[in-house]
Each structure stands twice: as structure tokens, then as C-alpha cells.
C-alpha positions as CSV (number, residue, x, y, z in Angstrom):
1,M,55.5,78.0,104.8
2,T,56.5,80.2,101.8
3,A,54.9,83.6,101.2
4,G,54.9,85.8,98.1
5,A,55.2,89.5,98.8
6,Q,52.1,91.5,97.8
7,G,53.1,95.0,99.0
8,G,51.9,96.5,102.2
9,G,53.1,93.5,104.2
10,G,50.8,91.0,102.4
11,F,51.6,87.4,101.5
12,S,50.0,84.7,99.4
13,V,47.4,82.6,101.1
14,T,46.8,79.4,99.1
15,H,45.0,76.1,99.5
16,R,48.3,74.5,99.8
17,M,49.4,76.8,102.6
18,V,46.2,76.1,104.6
19,L,46.5,72.4,104.3
20,A,50.3,72.5,105.0
21,L,49.5,74.2,108.3
22,A,46.4,72.2,109.2
23,L,47.2,68.6,108.3
24,P,50.4,68.1,110.3
25,M,48.7,69.2,113.5
26,T,45.7,67.1,112.7
27,F,47.9,64.0,112.5
28,G,49.7,65.1,115.6
29,F,46.4,65.3,117.5
30,L,45.5,61.8,116.3
31,T,48.4,60.3,118.3
32,V,46.7,61.5,121.5
33,P,44.0,58.8,121.6
34,L,46.6,56.2,120.8
35,L,48.4,57.1,124.0
36,G,45.1,56.8,125.9
37,I,44.4,53.4,124.4
38,T,47.9,52.3,125.4
39,D,47.6,53.5,129.0
40,T,44.2,51.7,129.3
41,A,45.5,48.5,127.7
42,V,48.5,48.4,130.1
43,A,46.4,49.2,133.2
44,G,43.9,46.6,132.1
45,R,46.6,43.9,132.0
46,L,47.8,44.5,135.6
47,G,45.1,42.2,137.0
48,D,43.4,44.6,139.4
49,P,40.2,46.4,138.3
50,S,40.8,49.2,140.8
51,I,44.0,50.2,139.0
52,L,42.1,50.7,135.7
53,A,39.4,52.6,137.5
54,G,42.0,54.7,139.4
55,L,43.8,55.5,136.1
56,A,40.5,56.6,134.5
57,I,39.6,58.9,137.4
58,G,43.1,60.3,137.6
59,A,43.1,61.0,133.9
60,V,39.8,62.9,134.1
61,L,41.1,65.0,137.0
62,F,44.4,65.7,135.3
63,D,42.9,66.5,132.0
64,L,40.6,69.0,133.7
65,I,43.6,70.7,135.4
66,F,46.1,70.4,132.5
67,G,43.7,71.1,129.7
68,S,42.7,74.4,131.3
69,F,46.1,75.7,130.5
70,N,45.9,75.2,126.7
71,F,45.5,79.0,126.5
72,L,49.3,79.1,126.7
73,R,49.6,77.4,123.3
74,A,46.8,79.5,121.7
75,S,48.0,82.9,122.9
76,T,51.6,82.2,122.0
77,T,50.6,81.2,118.5
78,A,48.6,84.4,118.0
79,L,51.2,86.8,119.4
80,V,54.1,85.2,117.6
81,A,52.2,85.1,114.3
82,Q,51.4,88.8,114.6
83,A,55.1,89.6,115.3
84,W,56.1,87.5,112.3
85,G,53.7,89.5,110.1
86,R,55.4,92.7,111.3
87,E,58.8,91.0,110.7
88,D,59.7,91.8,114.3
89,H,62.2,89.0,115.2
90,A,63.0,90.4,118.6
91,E,59.3,90.4,119.6
92,Q,58.8,86.8,118.4
93,E,61.6,85.7,120.7
94,A,60.3,87.9,123.5
95,V,56.8,86.4,123.2
96,F,58.3,82.9,123.5
97,W,60.3,83.8,126.7
98,R,57.2,85.3,128.3
99,A,55.1,82.3,127.4
100,L,57.8,79.9,128.7
101,A,58.2,81.8,132.0
102,T,54.5,81.8,132.5
103,A,54.3,78.0,131.7
104,L,57.1,77.2,134.2
105,V,55.6,79.4,137.0
106,C,52.1,77.9,136.5
107,G,53.6,74.4,136.4
108,I,55.5,74.8,139.6
109,V,52.3,76.3,141.3
110,I,50.3,73.2,140.2
111,V,52.9,70.8,141.6
112,A,52.9,72.8,144.9
113,L,49.1,72.5,145.1
114,S,48.9,68.9,143.9
115,Q,47.8,67.5,147.3
116,P,44.8,69.8,147.8
117,L,43.9,69.5,144.1
118,L,43.9,65.8,144.3
119,K,41.9,65.7,147.6
120,L,39.3,68.0,146.0
121,G,39.1,65.8,142.9
122,L,38.7,62.6,145.0
123,W,36.0,64.3,147.1
124,I,34.1,65.2,143.9
125,M,34.5,61.7,142.3
126,S,34.0,59.7,145.5
127,P,35.8,56.5,144.4
128,D,36.2,53.5,146.7
129,T,39.3,53.1,148.8
130,A,41.3,50.9,146.4
131,T,40.5,53.1,143.4
132,A,41.4,56.2,145.4
133,A,44.7,54.7,146.3
134,A,45.5,53.9,142.7
135,T,44.5,57.4,141.6
136,T,46.7,58.9,144.3
137,H,49.7,56.8,143.3
138,W,49.4,57.7,139.6
139,F,48.5,61.4,140.1
140,M,51.3,62.3,142.5
141,I,53.9,61.0,140.0
142,R,52.1,62.3,136.9
143,V,51.8,65.9,138.3
144,L,55.6,66.1,138.2
145,S,55.4,66.4,134.4
146,V,53.3,69.6,134.5
147,P,56.1,72.2,134.2
148,A,57.5,70.4,131.2
149,G,54.1,69.8,129.7
150,L,53.1,73.4,129.9
151,A,56.5,74.3,128.5
152,N,55.6,72.1,125.5
153,F,52.5,74.2,125.1
154,A,54.6,77.3,124.8
155,L,57.0,75.6,122.4
156,L,54.2,74.3,120.2
157,G,52.6,77.7,120.2
158,F,55.8,79.4,119.0
159,L,56.3,76.8,116.2
160,L,52.7,77.2,115.0
161,G,52.9,81.0,115.2
162,R,55.9,80.8,112.9
163,G,54.1,78.4,110.5
164,Q,56.4,75.5,111.4
165,A,53.6,73.0,111.7
166,R,55.7,70.1,110.5
167,T,58.2,70.7,113.3
168,G,55.3,70.9,115.7
169,L,54.0,67.5,114.4
170,V,57.4,65.9,114.9
171,L,57.6,67.1,118.5
172,Q,54.0,65.9,119.2
173,V,54.7,62.5,117.7
174,L,58.0,62.3,119.5
175,I,56.4,63.0,122.9
176,N,53.6,60.5,122.4
177,A,55.7,57.8,120.9
178,I,58.2,58.0,123.8
179,N,55.3,57.9,126.1
180,I,53.7,54.8,124.5
181,V,57.0,52.9,124.4
182,L,57.9,53.7,128.0
183,T,54.4,52.9,129.2
184,V,54.7,49.4,127.9
185,F,58.3,49.0,129.0
186,L,58.0,50.4,132.5
187,G,54.4,49.4,133.2
188,L,54.5,45.8,131.9
189,T,58.1,44.7,131.1
190,L,59.7,46.0,134.2
191,G,56.5,45.5,136.3
192,Y,56.2,49.0,137.7
193,G,52.5,49.0,137.1
194,I,50.5,52.2,137.4
195,A,53.7,54.0,138.6
196,G,55.4,53.0,135.4
197,I,52.6,54.5,133.4
198,A,52.9,57.8,135.2
199,W,56.7,57.9,135.0
200,A,56.5,57.2,131.3
201,T,54.6,60.4,130.8
202,V,57.0,62.4,133.0
203,A,59.9,61.2,131.0
204,A,58.2,61.9,127.6
205,E,57.2,65.4,128.5
206,V,60.7,66.3,129.9
207,L,62.4,64.8,126.8
208,G,60.0,66.5,124.5
209,A,60.5,69.9,126.1
210,T,64.3,69.4,126.0
211,V,64.3,68.6,122.3
212,G,61.8,71.4,121.6
213,L,63.9,74.0,123.4
214,V,67.0,72.9,121.5
215,V,65.2,73.2,118.2
216,V,63.7,76.6,118.9
217,L,66.8,78.2,120.5
218,A,68.9,77.0,117.5
219,R,67.2,79.7,115.4
220,F,67.1,82.5,117.9
221,R,69.3,85.5,117.4
222,A,69.4,86.2,121.2
223,R,69.6,83.1,123.3
224,N,69.5,85.2,126.5
225,P,66.0,86.7,127.1
226,L,67.6,89.6,129.1
227,R,69.2,90.8,125.9
228,L,65.8,91.4,124.4
229,P,64.5,94.8,125.4
230,G,61.1,94.8,127.0
231,T,60.9,91.0,127.3
232,F,59.3,91.2,130.7
233,A,57.9,94.7,130.6
234,A,54.8,95.2,132.7
235,T,52.7,96.3,129.8
236,K,53.6,93.2,127.8
237,L,53.0,90.9,130.7
238,R,49.6,92.5,131.4
239,A,48.5,92.1,127.8
240,L,49.6,88.5,127.8
241,F,47.7,87.7,131.1
242,A,44.6,89.5,129.8
243,L,44.6,87.4,126.6
244,N,45.2,84.2,128.6
245,A,42.5,85.0,131.1
246,D,39.9,85.5,128.4
247,I,40.8,82.2,126.7
248,L,40.8,80.5,130.0
249,I,37.3,81.7,130.8
250,R,36.1,80.6,127.4
251,T,37.6,77.2,128.0
252,F,36.0,76.8,131.4
253,V,32.6,77.7,129.9
254,L,33.1,75.1,127.2
255,I,34.1,72.5,129.8
256,G,31.0,73.5,131.7
257,A,28.8,72.9,128.7
258,F,30.0,69.3,128.3
259,F,29.7,68.7,132.0
260,V,26.0,69.8,131.9
261,L,25.6,67.4,128.9
262,T,27.0,64.5,130.9
263,R,25.1,65.4,134.1
264,I,21.7,65.6,132.3
265,G,22.5,62.4,130.3
266,A,23.2,60.6,133.6
267,S,19.6,61.4,134.7
268,F,18.3,59.3,131.9
269,G,19.9,56.2,133.3
270,P,23.2,54.2,132.8
271,V,22.3,52.9,129.3
272,T,21.7,56.4,127.9
273,L,24.7,57.8,129.7
274,A,26.9,55.0,128.2
275,A,25.5,55.6,124.8
276,N,26.1,59.3,125.0
277,A,29.7,58.6,126.1
278,V,30.2,56.4,123.0
279,L,28.7,59.0,120.7
280,M,30.9,61.8,122.1
281,N,33.8,60.0,120.5
282,F,32.4,61.0,117.2
283,F,32.4,64.7,118.2
284,M,36.0,64.4,119.5
285,V,37.2,62.8,116.3
286,A,35.6,65.6,114.3
287,G,37.3,68.0,116.6
288,F,40.8,66.7,115.5
289,W,40.1,67.8,111.9
290,L,38.5,71.1,112.9
291,D,41.2,71.9,115.5
292,G,43.9,71.5,112.8
293,L,42.2,74.0,110.6
294,A,41.6,76.4,113.5
295,N,45.4,76.3,114.1
296,A,46.0,77.2,110.5
297,A,43.6,80.1,110.9
298,E,45.4,81.3,114.0
299,T,48.7,81.5,112.2
300,I,47.4,83.0,108.9
301,I,45.1,85.6,110.6
302,G,47.7,86.5,113.2
303,R,50.4,87.0,110.5
304,S,48.1,89.0,108.2
305,I,47.1,91.4,111.1
306,G,50.8,91.8,112.0
307,A,51.4,92.7,108.4
308,G,48.5,95.1,108.4
309,H,47.1,93.7,105.1
310,R,43.4,93.4,104.9
311,P,43.2,91.4,101.6
312,T,45.4,88.7,103.0
313,F,43.3,88.6,106.2
314,E,40.1,88.2,104.2
315,R,41.5,85.5,102.0
316,G,42.8,83.7,105.0
317,V,39.4,83.8,106.7
318,W,37.7,82.5,103.5
319,L,40.1,79.7,102.6
320,T,40.3,78.3,106.2
321,G,36.6,78.5,106.4
322,V,36.0,76.7,103.1
323,W,38.3,73.8,104.1
324,S,36.7,73.6,107.6
325,A,33.2,73.3,105.9
326,V,34.4,70.7,103.4
327,L,36.1,68.5,106.0
328,A,33.1,68.9,108.4
329,A,30.7,67.8,105.6
330,M,32.9,64.8,104.7
331,T,33.1,63.8,108.4
332,T,29.4,64.0,108.9
333,L,28.8,61.8,105.8
334,V,31.3,59.2,106.9
335,F,29.8,59.0,110.4
336,L,26.3,58.5,108.9
337,A,27.6,55.9,106.5
338,I,29.7,53.8,108.9
339,G,28.5,55.0,112.3
340,N,26.8,51.7,113.3
341,P,29.9,49.5,112.8
342,L,31.9,52.1,114.8
343,I,29.4,52.0,117.6
344,D,29.7,48.2,117.6
345,F,33.5,48.5,117.9
346,L,33.2,50.8,120.9
347,T,30.7,48.8,122.9
348,T,29.4,45.2,123.0
349,V,26.3,45.9,125.2
350,P,23.2,45.5,123.0
351,E,21.1,48.1,124.9
352,V,23.8,50.7,124.6
353,R,24.3,49.9,120.9
354,A,20.6,50.3,120.3
355,T,20.4,53.7,122.1
356,A,23.5,54.9,120.3
357,Y,22.1,53.9,116.9
358,E,19.0,55.9,117.6
359,H,21.0,59.1,118.4
360,L,23.8,58.7,115.9
361,P,22.5,61.4,113.5
362,W,22.7,64.0,116.2
363,A,26.4,63.1,116.9
364,A,27.3,63.0,113.2
365,L,25.7,66.4,112.8
366,T,28.1,68.0,115.4
367,A,30.9,68.2,112.8
368,L,28.7,70.4,110.5
369,S,27.1,72.4,113.3
370,G,30.4,73.0,115.0
371,F,32.8,73.8,112.1
372,L,32.1,77.5,112.1
373,A,32.6,77.7,115.9
374,F,36.0,76.0,115.6
375,H,36.9,78.1,112.6
376,M,35.9,81.4,114.2
377,D,37.8,80.5,117.4
378,G,40.9,80.2,115.2
379,V,40.3,83.6,113.6
380,F,39.5,85.4,116.8
381,I,42.5,83.9,118.7
382,G,44.8,84.7,115.8
383,A,43.5,88.3,115.8
384,T,43.8,88.4,119.7
385,W,40.1,89.4,119.9
386,S,39.8,87.5,123.1
387,H,37.3,89.7,124.9
388,A,34.8,89.3,122.0
389,M,35.4,85.6,121.9
390,R,34.8,85.2,125.6
391,N,31.6,87.3,125.6
392,R,30.2,85.4,122.6
393,M,30.9,82.1,124.4
394,L,28.9,83.3,127.4
395,M,26.1,84.4,125.1
396,A,26.1,81.0,123.4
397,F,26.1,79.2,126.7
398,A,23.1,81.2,127.8
399,G,21.3,80.1,124.6
400,Y,22.4,76.5,125.3
401,C,20.8,76.6,128.7
402,L,17.6,77.9,127.2
403,A,17.6,75.2,124.6
404,L,18.1,72.6,127.3
405,A,15.2,74.0,129.3
406,L,12.9,73.9,126.3
407,L,14.0,70.7,124.4
408,V,15.1,68.2,127.1
409,P,11.7,68.1,128.9
410,A,9.9,67.7,125.6
411,F,12.2,65.3,123.7
412,G,14.5,63.7,126.4
413,N,17.9,62.6,125.1
414,H,17.1,63.7,121.6
415,G,16.5,67.2,123.1
416,L,19.8,67.0,124.9
417,W,21.7,66.3,121.6
418,A,19.7,68.9,119.7
419,S,20.7,71.4,122.4
420,L,24.4,70.6,121.9
421,N,24.1,71.3,118.2
422,V,22.2,74.5,119.0
423,F,25.1,75.5,121.2
424,L,27.7,74.8,118.5
425,V,25.7,76.7,115.9
426,L,25.2,79.7,118.2
427,R,28.9,79.9,119.0
428,G,29.8,80.1,115.3
429,L,27.1,82.5,114.2
430,L,27.7,84.9,117.1
431,L,31.4,85.1,116.4
432,L,30.7,85.5,112.6
433,H,28.3,88.3,113.3
434,R,31.0,90.2,115.3
435,L,33.7,89.6,112.8
436,P,33.0,92.5,110.3
437,G,33.0,95.2,112.9
438,L,36.2,94.0,114.5
439,R,37.8,93.6,111.0
440,D,36.9,97.1,110.0
441,R,38.2,98.6,113.2
442,M,41.4,96.6,112.9
443,F,42.1,97.8,109.4
444,A,40.7,101.3,109.7
445,P,43.0,104.0,108.2
446,A,45.4,105.5,110.7
């Protein structure tokens, strides 16, 4: 990403810059469902339904554990971008080393606790004996990838914080491509079954982390973190942990909101539950676009704050917001136009299709109702306003619960989907309302 000097540490924020940061990561995110499809396809060809069921349960448990640590990526992006804005090369490298050390420690702890975590997950999910055995076989191999996987969060966060989205894309595609190829080779060609699927992920994460580390360290001025003063200073570590804790709480609340959605949907019967699961794919696809722009906002906002330049900050907020709104509107229109054929592709059950058709407009609307929430998350993470983001998430969740209490009894599943849209709108508006005060405080004269 190139930047033109503007005085006072400013740089040019352009439409091209925003898209150059957002689109590579969007395409990188799109490789994730391809991996899931490959895993499912390989497991489905092993001739035992319990293997496919075991993989599905294991993937849910693992994603819940692993996904909770995405804060490592977000916090690293924000802190590196701010150090980049200050032109503080030593702090950029120090942030990376702190993030990498945190990732490795957390990964080792998760591996050490894998047995009790698995037992807790199986107790909650209550699968039959054969499915539980398949889940256990897959999970206990897959968990070995966690240290490398969390290290990849730190690596990706550093690259995004430096505006190197294309390099981040290459690493994401490399990891997922290796995973896909090895899944087919080990799982089917060599006949290792579900163990082969798990070992493919371990190998891909380790190779990805190795390549990423080589790429990142090649540009470091100090390869040894001990040569960087204050790398592991207590004050720096406390600030990192506080930021990570706020983002983690926000993530847990978000996961809780979707858990409540699924739990209430299940009370309407298996057909409605299945239809809701199909429609949630529309929201997840919209999230790929919106997440890419949120990542662009993190980098631009973090760098502008590090540079201490308010005009750059404001233009960054405006342009990333405009593109988020444009892509959200396009996504909603596409879903409304071709939603029925997409539903037909995702399910062949007539009853499920009919229910999904009925509720499609609510699912299509989530792109528009959620774009501001995604965008503001990127702004607040880039600015490291994590306390405000956490508090607004809790307030939005309270509003979501109120909407559920009022709308679900009156309108059933329509009320459930309306409540989700209310939650997304509340998140965005509450953060937007807090933005001016935090911005004025951040750029107040010394």
C-alpha cells in the first residue's frame, strides 16, 4: 500500500487503497468454505455415517475453541498499524513477538487441556458411541495444530497491520490449498480416513506458519526479540492482554447470540431448524465481504491514529463505510434475486425449501442490517477502543434479548429473524453513536 505524505503524519486514503486491502482478504476467506466442503466430501466417501457425523461434531467443538482466539489476529493488526503510523519499526516487531509468544503459550495450554475440553464437548453434544469415537479420533489429532494455527493468527495480524493484504492472501490460500490436497491424498488415496483429514490440517497449519515466519522475519531489522527494548515489558503485556480480553468477551457474546438463535429455532421443529441453518449460510457469505472491509478499516484507522492525523482518520472511516454499504446493498439484492435457486442447491427437502423461501428476505436483509456493525468493529479495533466495543456489544445483546422476548411469541420464526436484524442494527448504531466522542478525545490537542 502506497501513501502520500500530507504533513502531520497523514497519508492518502483512496478508494483503490481500501479495495486493495479488503479484496485480497475477502478472497482468502472464501477458501475456508472450500476446505469445509472437501472435508465433508472425503468423510462422506468413507462409507460410515458415524465418521461424517463425528467430523461435524468435532468441527463445531474445534471452531468454538479455536475461533475464540481470533482476537490474536485483530489485536495484532491494530497495534502494528498504529506503530506503523508512528513509523516505529522497533515497536512493530515487538508487537509481533508479543503476539507470537501469546499464541504459542495459548496453543500449548489448549493442547494440554484437550482431553477435558473434548469430554466437556461430547457431554454437551451427547453423540452416540460410534460418532463419539470418530469425533475423539479426529479431535485428538487436529488439536495438535493449535499452536501453529494460533501463530498463523499472529502472522496474519502483523501482515494486515502493515497493509500487506496480498501477502496475507497468499498465506491463507497456501494453508487451505495444502490442507485440501492432503485431505484428499491422506484421507482417500492412502486410506487413512478421518485421521488423514486431521493430519492434513496439522501439516497445513505447520507449513503455513513456517512459510509465514520466514516471510515476516526476512524484513525484520532485529531477528532476535531480546534485542528489542521493552518487547516483553509488563506494561506492554498488560495492555495487550486487556485488549485481547475485551475482544474475547465481545466474541463470546456474539457466539452466544447465534447460539440463542439456534436454540430458539430448534423449538420450532426440525424443518424450521434446518431451514434456518440453510439461511444462515447467506449471512455467513455476506460476512466474508464485510469482514474484508472491516480488516481494511482496522489497518487504515490504526495507522491514522498512530500518525496522529485526524483528516486521514475521518476519510478512512468514510471510505471504508461507503464501500461496506455498497457491497452490503449489492449482496442483499443478489440474495433476493437468486436466493431460491441457492436454497434449492443447499437442500433437496421440499418442506425445508418452502420454509426457507418464506424467510429468505430476512436472511438477505442481514447484509444491510449488519454492514455498519462489521464496519464499526473494524474502526474500533483499529483504534484499540476495545472497552467501548465490548460495552456496546453487551448493550446490543440486551436489546436482542428484549426483541426476542417481544417478537418471537408474536411472530414465531419471523420474529426470530427480525430479532437478529435488530441485534445487527443495534450493534452498528451503538458503536456509531460512541464514535464522535472517542474520536474527539483521541485527537484532542495535547
